[in-house]
C-alpha positions as CSV (number, residue, x, y, z in Angstrom):
1,M,-13.7,289.6,-110.0
2,N,-17.3,288.8,-111.2
3,K,-19.4,291.9,-112.1
4,I,-23.0,291.7,-110.9
5,G,-26.3,293.8,-111.8
6,V,-29.0,294.3,-109.3
7,I,-32.2,295.5,-110.3
8,G,-34.6,296.9,-107.2
9,A,-32.6,299.7,-105.0
10,G,-34.9,299.5,-102.4
11,K,-33.4,298.4,-99.0
12,W,-33.6,294.7,-100.0
13,G,-32.0,295.3,-103.2
14,S,-29.6,297.7,-101.8
15,A,-28.5,295.3,-98.9
16,L,-27.7,292.8,-101.6
17,A,-25.3,294.9,-103.9
18,F,-23.7,295.7,-100.2
19,A,-23.3,292.2,-99.2
20,L,-22.3,291.0,-103.3
21,S,-19.5,293.7,-103.2
22,E,-17.6,292.3,-100.9
23,K,-16.3,289.5,-103.5
24,N,-17.6,291.4,-106.5
25,E,-18.2,294.3,-109.1
26,V,-21.6,295.2,-108.1
27,Y,-23.9,297.7,-110.4
28,I,-27.4,298.3,-109.4
29,T,-30.1,300.1,-111.1
30,S,-33.9,301.5,-110.6
31,R,-37.1,302.6,-111.9
32,T,-35.6,306.3,-110.5
33,P,-32.1,307.6,-110.6
34,R,-30.5,307.2,-107.4
35,D,-27.2,308.9,-106.0
36,I,-25.4,305.7,-105.0
37,K,-22.3,304.1,-105.5
38,N,-22.4,302.3,-108.8
39,F,-25.7,303.5,-110.2
40,V,-26.1,302.6,-114.1
41,S,-28.9,302.5,-116.7
42,L,-31.0,299.0,-116.8
43,E,-29.7,299.0,-120.4
44,E,-26.2,298.8,-118.7
45,I,-27.2,296.1,-116.5
46,L,-28.9,294.0,-119.1
47,E,-25.8,293.6,-120.5
48,L,-24.2,291.8,-117.7
49,K,-23.9,287.9,-117.3
50,Y,-25.2,287.6,-113.7
51,I,-28.6,289.5,-112.7
52,V,-30.1,289.6,-109.3
53,I,-33.7,290.8,-109.5
54,A,-35.2,292.6,-106.2
55,I,-38.7,293.8,-107.7
56,P,-41.5,293.2,-105.9
57,A,-43.6,290.0,-106.8
58,Q,-46.6,292.4,-107.3
59,E,-44.7,294.8,-110.1
60,I,-42.7,291.8,-111.7
61,S,-45.0,290.5,-114.6
62,L,-45.7,294.4,-116.0
63,W,-42.1,295.1,-115.8
64,L,-40.8,291.8,-117.4
65,K,-43.0,292.4,-120.4
66,E,-41.9,296.0,-120.5
67,H,-37.9,296.0,-119.9
68,F,-36.8,292.6,-119.7
69,V,-34.7,291.5,-122.6
70,N,-33.7,287.9,-122.5
71,K,-29.7,287.7,-123.6
72,G,-29.1,284.8,-121.7
73,Q,-28.0,286.3,-118.5
74,K,-28.2,283.9,-115.3
75,I,-30.6,285.7,-113.0
76,L,-31.4,285.3,-108.8
77,V,-34.6,286.5,-108.0
78,A,-34.7,288.2,-104.9
79,A,-38.2,288.9,-104.0
80,K,-41.2,286.8,-102.2
81,G,-44.7,286.5,-103.3
82,I,-47.5,285.4,-105.3
83,E,-49.2,287.4,-107.9
84,A,-52.6,288.5,-106.5
85,S,-54.5,289.3,-109.3
86,S,-53.6,285.9,-111.2
87,G,-52.4,283.5,-108.3
88,L,-49.5,282.8,-110.2
89,F,-45.6,281.6,-108.4
90,L,-42.6,283.6,-109.5
91,N,-41.6,280.6,-111.6
92,N,-45.0,280.9,-113.7
93,I,-44.4,284.3,-114.3
94,Y,-40.6,284.1,-115.1
95,K,-40.8,281.3,-117.1
96,D,-42.1,283.2,-120.3
97,Y,-38.8,284.9,-120.1
98,V,-35.9,282.9,-118.8
99,K,-35.2,279.6,-119.0
100,D,-35.2,277.2,-115.9
101,K,-31.6,276.6,-116.4
102,D,-30.7,280.2,-116.5
103,I,-32.7,281.3,-112.7
104,A,-32.2,280.7,-109.2
105,Y,-34.2,282.0,-106.2
106,L,-32.9,283.4,-103.4
107,S,-34.8,282.2,-99.7
108,G,-33.6,282.2,-96.1
109,P,-33.9,284.8,-93.0
110,S,-33.0,287.8,-94.0
111,F,-33.4,291.5,-92.7
112,A,-32.0,293.9,-94.9
113,T,-31.2,296.4,-92.3
114,E,-29.1,293.4,-90.7
115,V,-27.3,292.5,-94.3
116,K,-26.3,296.0,-94.2
117,K,-24.6,295.6,-91.2
118,S,-22.6,292.6,-92.5
119,L,-24.6,290.6,-89.3
120,P,-24.0,287.2,-90.2
121,T,-27.4,284.7,-91.5
122,A,-27.7,281.7,-93.7
123,L,-29.7,281.9,-97.2
124,V,-30.4,278.7,-99.9
125,I,-29.9,279.5,-103.6
126,N,-33.0,277.6,-104.9
127,S,-32.3,276.7,-108.9
128,K,-32.8,273.4,-111.1
129,N,-29.6,274.3,-112.5
130,E,-27.3,273.0,-109.6
131,E,-24.4,274.3,-111.4
132,L,-26.3,278.0,-111.2
133,S,-26.9,277.7,-107.5
134,D,-23.1,277.0,-106.6
135,K,-22.0,279.7,-109.0
136,F,-24.5,282.3,-107.0
137,A,-23.7,280.5,-103.6
138,S,-19.9,281.4,-104.3
139,F,-21.1,285.3,-105.1
140,F,-22.1,286.1,-101.3
141,P,-20.2,287.4,-98.4
142,S,-18.2,285.6,-95.5
143,F,-20.9,286.8,-93.4
144,I,-23.7,284.9,-95.0
145,K,-23.2,281.1,-95.2
146,T,-25.1,279.9,-98.7
147,Y,-26.7,276.2,-98.7
148,T,-28.2,275.2,-102.4
149,S,-32.1,273.2,-103.2
150,T,-33.6,272.3,-106.2
151,D,-36.7,272.5,-104.9
152,V,-37.5,276.2,-106.3
153,I,-41.6,275.6,-105.4
154,G,-40.7,275.0,-101.9
155,A,-38.7,277.8,-101.5
156,E,-41.1,279.9,-103.5
157,I,-44.2,279.1,-101.1
158,A,-42.0,279.1,-98.0
159,G,-41.1,282.4,-98.7
160,A,-44.7,283.9,-99.7
161,Y,-46.6,282.3,-97.5
162,K,-44.6,283.3,-94.5
163,N,-45.5,286.6,-95.0
164,V,-49.1,285.7,-94.7
165,I,-48.2,284.6,-91.3
166,A,-45.9,287.2,-90.2
167,I,-49.4,289.6,-90.4
168,A,-51.2,287.2,-88.1
169,A,-48.9,287.1,-85.4
170,G,-48.3,290.9,-85.7
171,V,-52.2,290.8,-85.2
172,C,-52.0,288.6,-82.1
173,E,-49.1,290.8,-81.0
174,G,-50.7,294.5,-81.3
175,L,-54.3,292.4,-79.4
176,E,-51.9,291.6,-76.6
177,L,-53.1,288.6,-76.9
178,G,-49.6,286.7,-75.4
179,K,-47.0,284.6,-76.2
180,N,-48.5,281.4,-76.0
181,A,-51.5,282.6,-78.4
182,A,-48.1,283.9,-80.9
183,A,-46.1,280.4,-80.7
184,A,-49.5,278.5,-81.4
185,L,-50.4,280.7,-84.1
186,I,-46.6,280.7,-85.9
187,S,-46.4,276.5,-85.9
188,R,-49.9,276.2,-87.0
189,G,-48.9,278.5,-89.4
190,L,-45.5,276.6,-90.2
191,V,-48.1,273.5,-91.0
192,E,-50.4,275.0,-92.7
193,M,-47.8,276.4,-95.7
194,Q,-46.1,273.1,-95.5
195,R,-49.8,271.5,-96.1
196,F,-50.1,274.0,-98.5
197,G,-47.0,273.8,-100.6
198,C,-46.8,269.4,-100.6
199,A,-50.1,270.2,-102.2
200,Y,-47.8,271.3,-105.3
201,G,-45.2,268.6,-105.4
202,A,-42.8,270.9,-102.6
203,K,-40.5,268.8,-100.6
204,E,-41.7,268.7,-96.5
205,E,-38.2,269.3,-95.8
206,S,-38.0,272.6,-97.2
207,F,-40.7,274.0,-94.6
208,V,-38.3,273.2,-91.7
209,G,-35.4,274.7,-93.3
210,L,-33.6,277.6,-93.5
211,S,-36.8,278.9,-96.7
212,G,-39.4,277.8,-94.4
213,A,-38.9,277.8,-90.4
214,G,-36.0,280.0,-90.8
215,D,-37.4,283.0,-92.7
216,L,-41.4,282.2,-90.8
217,F,-39.9,282.8,-87.1
218,L,-37.8,285.5,-87.7
219,T,-40.6,287.8,-90.0
220,A,-43.3,286.6,-87.6
221,S,-41.4,287.8,-84.4
222,S,-40.1,291.2,-85.2
223,T,-41.1,294.8,-85.6
224,M,-38.1,294.9,-88.1
225,S,-40.7,292.9,-90.2
226,R,-43.0,294.9,-92.7
227,N,-45.7,292.2,-92.7
228,F,-45.4,292.2,-89.0
229,R,-45.6,295.6,-88.8
230,V,-48.8,295.3,-90.9
231,G,-50.4,293.2,-88.9
232,L,-49.5,295.7,-85.1
233,G,-51.2,298.1,-87.9
234,L,-54.2,296.0,-88.4
235,A,-54.8,294.9,-85.0
236,K,-55.3,299.2,-84.3
237,G,-58.0,299.0,-86.6
238,K,-55.8,301.0,-89.6
239,T,-56.5,300.7,-92.8
240,Q,-54.1,299.0,-95.3
241,T,-53.5,302.3,-97.0
242,E,-52.9,303.8,-93.8
243,I,-50.5,301.2,-92.8
244,L,-48.6,301.3,-95.9
245,Q,-48.5,305.0,-96.3
246,E,-47.1,304.5,-92.7
247,L,-44.7,301.9,-93.9
248,G,-43.2,303.6,-97.2
249,E,-42.6,300.7,-98.5
250,V,-44.2,297.1,-99.9
251,A,-45.6,294.6,-97.9
252,E,-45.4,291.4,-99.8
253,G,-48.1,289.6,-97.3
254,I,-50.8,291.6,-98.3
255,G,-50.7,290.6,-102.2
256,T,-49.9,287.4,-101.0
257,A,-52.8,286.9,-98.8
258,Y,-55.3,288.0,-101.7
259,A,-53.6,285.3,-104.2
260,L,-54.1,282.6,-101.6
261,Q,-57.4,283.3,-101.5
262,K,-57.7,283.0,-104.9
263,I,-55.7,280.0,-104.9
264,A,-58.2,278.4,-101.9
265,K,-61.3,279.2,-103.9
266,D,-60.2,277.9,-107.3
267,R,-58.4,274.5,-105.5
268,D,-60.8,274.0,-102.6
269,L,-58.0,274.3,-99.9
270,Y,-58.3,274.7,-96.8
271,L,-55.8,277.4,-95.0
272,P,-57.8,278.8,-92.4
273,I,-54.6,281.6,-91.1
274,A,-54.5,282.7,-94.5
275,R,-58.3,283.0,-94.7
276,E,-58.2,285.2,-91.5
277,V,-55.6,287.4,-92.7
278,Y,-57.4,287.8,-95.6
279,E,-60.7,288.8,-94.1
280,I,-59.4,291.1,-91.4
281,L,-57.8,292.8,-94.5
282,E,-60.8,293.3,-96.1
283,G,-62.4,294.8,-92.7
284,K,-62.9,291.8,-90.3
285,D,-62.6,292.6,-86.6
286,P,-59.3,291.5,-85.7
287,L,-60.1,290.3,-82.2
288,S,-62.6,288.2,-83.0
289,S,-60.9,286.8,-86.3
290,L,-58.0,285.6,-84.2
291,K,-59.8,284.9,-81.4
292,S,-61.8,282.7,-83.4
293,F,-59.0,280.7,-84.9
294,L,-56.9,280.2,-82.3
295,S,-60.2,278.4,-80.6
296,N,-60.9,276.2,-83.5
């Protein structure tokens, strides 16, 4: 059995540790000690050859700087987001610490709660190193079908952008604008994130597969999605602080919305849904925002 270390013991990290333990010997660690099976120190995890990092996108830059020691480990990144402060994609952040041949990125529709129940899904392992993608794919359990891709930037953008669309969809649901409006919003969101991805050289097909449409349809249509629940809260007039206190978890779409706003300004890109989500987060009336978007 392969030994795999998981860094991050939140819902997603714990779900991945559970899933990977079907075929492998899995160890887990986090910032604070947890009374869970196979919990070990970070130092012990960093000695392992294969490591899954499930640290939120907005925290990873500082964490890598303060804690990561490169010992030639093979890394699978399990977070989805764009750094708000810099507008950097995760691969831009990791490249200063890990070589392209040693890193892969996980994408696709995957609620942690369902993974922990061993319910079936399909995911994509994305890496410039196809041999590494195949290796990580072989670690996953029987209830998760794995595919591989070399389109790292496409998977990253799809995984990050869909969280922003999910916030907009949550607002739409919370305002009771109807299923027609929701379908229009989500389909236009898919086109928007594909257009954005192509501007960065991503492959169009990545956005109509599991990494794009698959993850978007899941995240933008269920209260199991943290980002969808952010939108529901915004529709009720709650502040970001109130919403995050209720969630008790990170909602990557918030930071990504701010990142996309920065990128749109810097590169003069037209990102209408992302812009509306940013403006709602900044205090714009959700009803006028969504109605304005849907009517234009």
